[in-house]
N, C-alpha and C positions, 0 to 999 in steps of 0.2 A: 396143501392147495397151490395150482398155479397162479401163475401170475396175473391168466386171463381172469381166472375163477376170482381172486381176490380185487381185482379192479372191477368187476362188473357187482360184487357185493358193495365195497363201498360207494357206489354208485347209485345202489338204490337205496343202501341207507343213507346217502349224503342227500338223494331228492326226498324219501320219507322226513327227515328231517328237516329240510328246506320246508317243506309243505307245510309240516306241523309248525314252524315259524310263521309260516305266511298265515294261516290258519291263525294261530294264537297272536299272534303280534296285530295282524291287522283285525281280526277279532274283536281285540281288545281296542286297539284303533277306532273301532267302528262304533263299540258302546258308547265312547269317551265323545266322540264326534255327534252323535246323536243326542246325548245328555247336553254337549253346549250347543245344539244348533237348538235345542226347545229353551235355553234359557238367555244364549245372546241372541243380538239381531242380526240380518246380512249386512248392516252397516258395519260391524267389528269383522267379520269374516271379508269382507271387500278391502276393508282396510291390510290385513294381511296379505291378499291376495295381489296388492301393489307391490310388495316386497320381496314376493317368491322368489319372482326372478336373480333378484341378488344375492340371495341365501343361496342357490343353487347354483351358479356363477361361479361364488365366491367357495364352495366345497368342492367344484370341479377343479379348480386352480390349486387348490391341498392336495388333491389325490392325483393330481399332475399328470396320470396315464402310466407313473411307475409303478405303481400298485398291479397292473396288470403284469409288467415287464418282470415283477417279483413272482409272482403266481407260476408263468409259462418258465421259469428258470428251472433247470433238475435240480440242481444243488448250489445250495445257499447259506451264509455263514453271516454270525453277530456283526460284522462289520458291513455289511451288505444291507443288512436292515437299521441300523445305526445312521449309514449314510442318507438312505431317504429319509428318515423320519428327521434329521435336523432341517432338511432341506423342506418338506414340508411343513415343519417348524416356524421358520423363518419366514415362509411365505405365507401363512395364516396371519402372523401378525400384521406382514405389510400390507395384505389384501384390509386387514379389520381397520387399520389406521386409515386407509384410502375410503373405505366407505364412511366412517364417523366422520372426517371433513369434507365428504361431499353430500352427508344427508341433505342439509338445508336446501341446496340443488334440488335434490330429488323430491325434497317437500313441495317446493315451489312448483315442481314439473306438474303435481297431481294436485296442487292446489288443497293440498290437506297438512296443517303446521304439525300435526300429533306423529306422523311419520317420523320426526326428527328425533323425539328420544324412542321411541319403537326401534329404529334403525338401529340407534346406538347402542343399545341392550340386546336386540334380537339377534346381532350379527356375532357376539360372542361365541357361539356357536361355531364357528369357522375355526377358531383357536382351539375350541373343545375340542373340535373333530380331528384335528393333527394329531392327536393320541392315542386315536382310535383306530387310523388308518394301517399302520404295522399288523397291531394287535388281531385284526381281523384278515390280513396278509397270511398271518402264520396258521390262522384258524383252516381257511380256506386250502392251504396247501396240502391240510391235513385231510382235508375234507371233515370236516369236526363243526358240523353244524348244529349239533345236540349244546353245544355251551352257548352258540350265537343264539340259539331260541330261548333260551334261558335268560339270558341276559336281555333279550327284547322286551321278555313279557314281564319281566322285574320291572324294566324301567320305564314300560309304557304305562304298565300299574299305578307306579309312585308320580310320575309327571301327570299322569290323566286326572288321579287324586289332587294333585295339587292347582292345576287348573280348573275341575270342578269346583273345589271349594271356594278360590278365588269368582270365580264367576257367581256362584249363589252372595256372595260380601259384596256384588256389585260393582266388580273390577272392571265390566268391560272387555276391551281388546287385549288388555295388559293378562288375562286370564291364557289368553292362546299365546303370548309370548313367552310367558312363565311356562307353559307344556315344550314348546319347543327346546329352549334353554334347559329346562332340567331334565328332559327327555335325552340329549345329547351329552350330559354331565354324568347322568346314571350310567348309561351307554359307557362312555371310559374309563369311569371309576371300576365297573363290575368287571370290562375285557381285562382291565389291568389288574385288577387282582384274583382275575381266576387264572391266566395267561404266566403270570407271574417274567413277562418279559421288561426290561427295562434297560435303555439305549446305553453303550458302551461309548465312551468318550472318543471315538472314532469319525473320520471323513474321508473316505477314498475318493479321490477327486476321477482315476481312472474310473471304476464303478460307477462313478455317478455319470459320467460321460456316456458309458454304456447303455445306461438306463436311460437317460436322457434323450438318447439318439433314438429309440425303440418308442419311450414314451410322449413325447413332445407331441409327435404326430396324431397319439389319441389322445392327448389333451387337447389339441386344436381342434379333431373332429367332435371332442365331448362337447368343447365348449358352444362350437357350432349348433351342436345338436341343441343343448341346454337353454341357448337363447331362444331357439324355434320352438321349443318345449312350453315357454313361458313367454314369450311375445303377446301371445291373447291376453295375459295378464295386464300388460301394459295396455296397447292396443286399446282393451275393454272399458280401464282403468281411466284414462286418456279422454274417450270420447263417451260413455255411459255414465250414469250414475252409479256412485259407489254402491249402493245396493244390487243391481245389476252386475257388478262384478263378485258381490257375496254369494248370489246364485250359481254365477258358473263355477266360482271357488270351491264350492261345496260340491255341488257335480261334479267336479274333476276330481276332488278329492275320493267320493266315491266309487269313481270311474276306476280309480289308481288302487285303491283297494282289492280290486281285482284284476286287471289289465297289466299295468306296470309293477305290481306287486311279483307276480307268478312269473312276469318276463325275467325281472331280478334275478329270482331264486333259480329259475332255469339256466339263465346265463351264468349264474355265481357255480351251479354245481358240472353243468357241462365244460366250461372252459376249463378248469384242471385236469377234466375226463380227455376232454380232447387233446389236452398238451400232451399228456401220458401217452397218447397211441400218434402222434403227431406224424411222424415218420414211416407210420403202415396206412397207406391210401387206401387199400379195399379197405381194412378194418374202419377206419375213421368215417370211408362213404358211407359202409354200412349202418355202423351207428348210428351217422348222421340221419340219414334216411328213416328209420324207425324213429329217431325223437321227431321228426318232424311230422310225422305219421299219425302217433299218442299224442301231440302237443293240440294238431287238428282236431282231432276226435274229443277230445277233454273239453278244450278250451272254446271253441265256435260254439256250442251249445250252451255253454255257459256266459259269455256272453250276448247273446243273440236272445237268450231265456232273459237276460235282466231288459234288456231292451222291451220285451215282449209286457212283463212284470212291473214296468216304472211306474204306472199310472197308481198303481196299488199302494207300491213298497216306499217310495216318496214321501209321500202324507201319512203313510201309516209310523215310518222311521223320525222323521223330521217335525211333523206336523205341517198343517193346512198351508200356514205362512209361506212353506218352499214350495208350494206348486208350481208357481213359474221355474224353476230349475229340473222340472221332469224331461222337457224337449231338449234343452241340453245335456242333459245326462242319457237320454235315450241316444241322442249322435253322438257324445263322446263315446259311446259304448264301442259301436260300429267303427267308430275311428281309430281305436285301440284295440279290434280284433286281431289283428295282423301282429301287434307288437311281438309278442313271444317269438312267433316265425321271423322276424326281423335282426329277434337278438341272436337266434341260433346262426342264421345266413352270416352274421356280420363276425360271431365267434369263429367260425373258420377262416378268418382272412387275419385275425391275430394269432390263432395257432400258427398260420402259416408264416407269419412274421411279416404280413402283410399291411403294417402300421402305416404303407405311403397310399397305398390302394383305400382305405379304411376312410383315410382322410378325403381324398378325392371323390369318394363317392359321397359322401355328409355334403360337399362345397355344390356337389351337381343338383342332389335331394334340395337341398335348401334354395336352389337357385328355384327350383320349379316351385315350390313352397311358396316362395317371395311374390311368385306372379301370379300363384292364385290368390294368395291372400289380398295383391294388388287388388285386384279384378272383384273379391268379395266385397272389399270394402267400397270401391267405385261404384259398382251394379250393384248390389244386396241391402248397404246399408244396416244391418243386423249382425246380432252375435251368430244368429244361425248360418247364415252364408259364410261365417268364420271358418264355423266348425266344418261344414262341406266342404271348405278346402281343404281340410286336413283329413277328410276321409278321401276325397279325390287324392291327395299327395301320399297316403299310406299306401293304397294301390299301386300308385307308379312306384313306389320305393320299392315294395315288392318285387317288381319287373326288374329293376337295378341290380338290387342286393342279392337277388339270386343266379342273375346272367353273369357276376361277375366271381361268387363265390362257385358257380358252375365249373368255372378255368382253372379251380383248385384243387375240386374233385368232380369223379362223375354221376355229378346228380344234376341235368338241367333244368331251368324256368319252367318248363312244359311237364316235366316227369314228376316236380313238387305240385304243380296244380294239378295234374291226375291224382295224385295220391291225397289231396286235400280237398278236392272236390265232392267226395261222396260224403265225410263228413259237415262239409259246409251248406250241402242241396238239404240234407238231413236237418242238421240243424235250423235251416230256412225254415222248413216247412213245418216243424215244433213251434218256431216262433210264434210263424203268423195264427197259428188254431190257437196257440195261448193266449196272444193279444186278442183275440175275438171273445174271451172269456171275461175279459178285463170289466165288465158291467152286469155280470152276471145278477150279484145282489149288492144291497145299497151299503156294506160293509168293507171295509179296507181288506180284513184279516181273512176274511171268511173266503173273500176273490181271490186273495193271496195264497191261500192255501190250495185252494183248486186246482190254479194255476201252478203251481210247484208239481203237485203230485203229477197233474196231466201231464207237465212238459216231461217229468222224469221216464214217466210209463212211455211214451209215446216214442222218445228218444232211442229209451232200452230195444221196446218191440222194432221199433224199425230197423235199428241194429242186426238183432237176431234175423228179422226177415230179409232184410239183404246179405245177410251172411260177414257181417265188415269182421276182417279180421283184426281191427283192433279192438272190436270187445270182445274177443278169445284171449288175445296178450293182455288186456285190463284184468279179467277174472284171475288168468295166472297170477299177476302183479302183487293183484289182494291176497290171494292164497299162499303167496312166497311168505309176503308180509306177516300173515296171520301166523305162519309155522314158526316166526322167530320169536 
């Protein structure tokens, strides 16, 4: 078997298991979230939403961008893994104690005294995560997503069971805290037991400097991105009642089950694959274009379909008390529609070793988003206005990302738009028709079933009538997977 055939086989297998992980992990998380949403109050989710940004920023610090440096290396040894591991561990301990001591200030900012204890417990996940980073890097380098799938599923079931049990006993917000801590703890334990890698007593300063030079720019760009991805939790938590933040938090979680999770799955698989062909510009550009086309074809109808079925989906899954979150969910789905496209474009910059450009783009895009947020706060004074700012920012970011990635490979912004446009237009038509079916009957489940079946049929028939090549490719992929 040729190297090209082996790479193609490993890539398809990686995609299959990565999306199996997505479906199983997020499916389990969705079921757990539905149960917890029915057992708990919006205020409980609002309290967790207030500290989401601190967990996200701390996790970004621990990963430090060095995990990406390790993934793109063609050859690597135990000393390199150990060097990065010890750095991650030291940083995680430092970050934990910083948050531990400033917890009271954060609680005073939100005027929620309960946040002090919550922060000091939930932030233990930062230290726990430090034991998982290298384990994941090793599996990603081998394109072994099967092991990660099993770990995620088992950890999700155990942590979910703990959370549900605590919620039933009246633990309130602490059931959500326990879910996060147990989830990361089980992932760390299972990865270590499956991978059987333990650090050696080695720390190579030369290697550390090499990875840090590449990684710190990714770290800074990730920090900027993380802050802005979670900035709405701070703004909404500070300005609006905690229940409103709870509605937004759960709407955002449901959106993340689809958009960000799929983006991460695509990014996780394509980065090591693109790294293997980073020196072959023609092959890189060809694979990149096909990935953009297929991602658009599969992802756009999914996200716009969620917008259309939201009025029946949210109350059916979470209960009528969560109806105020419908509009937030719909707008967030539109904002998240381009996430996978962003991820693919930014992967090209990392593969090409342009972490400097990666950082510059994050600064530019976030300055634009800052202006949009300020305008939204001043002129709309609503949560919906803030999300509209995110939508506009997402489309502007697409133009910026594609312009600079096109300088690394021959695939311009206009060519990308041309490749995405047929899928976007067909998905848009399908979404409008499906949305008009929202109130055929007075039963959420019946309406939802009619909408889903209609949406799938409209999109597939439209694909055949328009003779979209992505539809043919998808059928071939399914047949190929079926033969395995």
